[in-house]
Structure formats: structure tokens, C-alpha cells
C-alpha positions, 0 to 999 in steps of 0.5 A: 505338440499338444502342449504348445497349442495354447501359446501358439493361439496366443501368438495368433490372437496377438497378430490378429489384434495388431493388424486390426488396428487396435492400440498395441498396448491394449492388445498386448495386455488384453491378450495376456490377461485373457490367456492367463485365465484361458490357460488356467494360470492362477489369479496370483500369477497376475498379481506378480505381473502387477508388482513386476510392472512397478518394480521393472518398469515404473521404478526403473531408473534407466528408463528415465533416459527415454523422455530425456533423450526424446526431449533433447531430440525435439528441442534440437529439431526445433532449434534451426541448427540442422537447417544451418548445417545443411546449407553449409554442407551444401555449399561445401559439396553442392558443386560436385555431382551427387554432392547434395545427396551426400550432404543429406546423408552426412546431415543424417549422420550428424543429426542421428548422433544428436537427436536419436529420434527417427520421425523428427530426422526424416520429417526434417530432412524431407522438409529441408532437402527434398524440395531442393533435390527435386528442383535440382532434377535429382532422380526422385527415387534416389532423393527419397531413398537417401532421405529415408535411409539417412533419417533412420540412422537416429535409431541406431547411432547413440544416443538412441532410445532403442538402445536404452530399451534393448539394454534394459530388456537384455540386462546389459550395459547401455553404455557399452551398447552406445559405444558398440553402436558407433561403428555399425552406424558409421559403416551404414552411413558410409555405405549410403554415401558409397552408393550415392557416389556409385550412382553419380559415376554410373548414372550422372543424370540421376545426380546433377551438379547443383545450380544453386549460387554459393552464399557469401562469406567464409565456407570454413567458418560457416562449417565450423559454426554450424558443426559446433552445436551438434559436436557439443551435444555429441561430446556432452552425451557420449563423452560423459558415458565413455569416460564413466563420468555419467550414467546413460540417464545422467547423460540424457539429462545433460543432453536435454539441458545442453539442447536448451542452451544451444536453442537459446543461443540460436534464439529459438528457446521460446515458450511455444517451442518449449511447450511443443517439445514437452508435449511431444516428449509426453506423447512419445514417452507415454506410447513407449511406456504403455507398450512396455507395460502391455509387453510385460503382461504378455511376456510373463503369461506367454512364458507361464504357458511355456511359450518360450519352450515352444520357440526353443523346440521349433528352432532346435528341431531343425538342428542348425549350427550356431550361425544357422540358428542366428540366421533364422532368428535374424530372418524372423526379426527382418520379416516381422519388421515388415509389419510391426514397429521396433518397439513391439518387436523389441518387447515381444521378441527379444526376451524370447530370443535372447536366452537362445542366443546366450546358450549358443556356441559360436567358437569365439570364446565370448562371455554371455554378456559379450555374446548378447552385446553382439546380438543386440547390435545385430538386432539394432541394425535389423530393427532399423531396417524395419523403418524402411521396409514396405508396407508399414515402414514408418520412415516411408509414411513420414516422407509421404506426409510432407512430400509434394504430390508428384512423389507417389508411394510407388516412387518411395517404395522403388527408391528404398529398395537399394538402401534396404539392400545396403542395410542387409549388406551392413548386417552381413558384415556385422555377422562376419 
């Protein structure tokens, strides 16, 4: 127990630093450097960390996919294509009870497979759909819950920035992660739609029939036209990866170019749009890269101080079965998700938990990479839940920024509870 005091203090200092509001990048790197000296690690140890940052982060070809996917999502968000698709879906389903909410969930699935950026998806859905749902007298809790949950699918359904980073951390194929995430993402989307249908059947007053008068023109042609752009983008990115034509990084480049072409066809490719997308890409990429650099230093020092051994000893002390151990790890990630963002959880927790999971015997005859792929999918769904759980669920904050004054934080918290339950149901199905 005595040999674990220093790594335990390191974790405590990390949590204090994060909750103080200081930038996570500097907290991770600063705590790592301080404890390297405090723990008596040689100065040469930090030199190794510098070389690891350059070879493992700066020169990592795979991580180039991150800014490209961010740019692709930002360009599609500003192109106006999502707005057109929502109107067409609303025309198709608006005359059914709960149809507007189902349209929002379907749009969330399509945008998730096109952008991969949660913030953009949630803000866009809130701006487009929330005023209409409130005007149509939808239950406010159901409206905000549907928007928040559907918008977060972008972090799971490929192309997903999170899957790129998880694949790099666990050293498994990002292409296989992309293919593996399609079914879980669609299952969660199906659970959301199923819940909306259930509410429509049991509580009709919460999901009134739309009173919006349908627009003129062929609905089928409008749907085909508005679905064309997202489908082209999805097939360009995922199709090139699935067929082995392109690596995830090359597919991200194709997606970025395709998004610009689609924006040009929609007459939205202006200098202002382009500069805004570049600025957004730079900010998001810098944040992720900064956290990755800080996490590299923290993780290296933590392992140098036998912190990984401390976690293994703590977990195996209770002598759970393989599934019991997996349940404990997923529960820890779920609880941590109440307070930290997925970027910090991925870089801090995954390197520590992955060796434990790789060594467990689930009796399925899986290889190490297959077992880690399955674990990565479970973690991805779990991390998606972190966007929805109070008090620091980022999707909830995004809605707060753009929601009208009558939508209080209490309303948002109440509305998200059923969807968090659906997330946990989806996670349980994946474990089974």
C-alpha cells in the first residue's frame, strides 16, 4: 500500500487541478512534471517523454484525420443541407403523432454519419427544431431530450473523431472501429425513436400532431434531393474505408473535399464560410492536440511511478470474474463521465484499463485485438453518455446557450434522464 501513495496523490492532484477550472492540458502536463521530480524519476525520463510526444503525437499520420474530419463537419454544418433535410423529414412525418420528434432523431443519425462533431450537431438541431417543437406544444422535456441525445450520436457513428483517437490509443484499426460502430450507433438511434413512439402512444398530449401546412411539390423528390448530399458524404468516407480504397486519414481528406463541393452546389461556399470553418478546425484541433500532449506526459510519469500496477491491484483485489471486472471498469468510466469530457477520459483512462481488459478471459475465444475492439465499442457508447449526464454534460450546455428563456436547466436535466437510461440499455445489449 505504501508504494501506491505517490501515484494516488498524483490522481488526487489531477482531479483538484481539473475541478479548479485550470486548462486540462496544463494540468495534465504540469502534474506529470511535478510528480516526476517528486517521485524521484531521473531527468532523462522526461527527455524520453519529449521524444515520445514528437514520434507518437506530432508525427502521427493517423491523427491528421482529426482536423480533416472537424473541417468536414464544420463545412457541412454551415452549408444549409441539414436545414433542408429537416424540412423534408418534417413534411414526411409531421402529420403523425410524434413525427416531428422522430424527424429530429432521424436527422441526428444522418448528421452523425456526415459530421462527427457533437457541438455542431446539437446546436444545429436546437436552432432548427427546438422553436418548432415548442410552438407545436411538444413536452419541453421530450423536445430537449430528443435533441440532446440525437445530437450526441455524432461522437459514436463514424466518421467519429473519438474513434480515431481511441484507435490510436489502443493501437487497433480505426477502419475496423468505424465499421464496428455503425450497428451500435443505429441501435441507439432506434432506441430513441422507439421511446418517442412509446410516449406518443401512452401520452399523446406530449407529442401533438403538427399543424404546419405542408409545402408544395413532390415530397419524394424533395427527400431524394435532400438525402443526396449526406449519402454522398457517407459513401465517400465510409465506402472508401470499408472497401480498403483509402485509409481513415485519406478518407477524411476526401470527405473534406466532398463537403466543400456540396457547399458550393448549395451556394454556401463563401470566403466567410471557409474562414469560419478553418478557424473552428484550428481551435478544436489545438484543444485535442494539447490534451494529447499533456496526457502523454501524465501517463508516462504515472506508469513510471507504478500507477498502472496500483489500478491492477485495486481491481484484482476483489477477485471478480471477467465480466464483473469489465462491469467495474465501465461503471468507473460512467461515473467519471459526470465530471470530465471524453477527450480527457480517453487519454487518461484507456491506456490504464486496456491492458487489464486484454488479459481477461471471457470464454469467447477472441484475440487480443478483437477483445480490445469490443471493449472500445463499449467505451465509445459509455463516453457518448458523458455528453448527457449532469452536471457537466456538454450537450446540455450547448442547448442552454441557444434555448429560449422558458427552457431552464432543470427542464433539460429532467428531459435527459430517459435517454441516459436508453444509453445504458444499449450498453447492456452490447455487453450481452
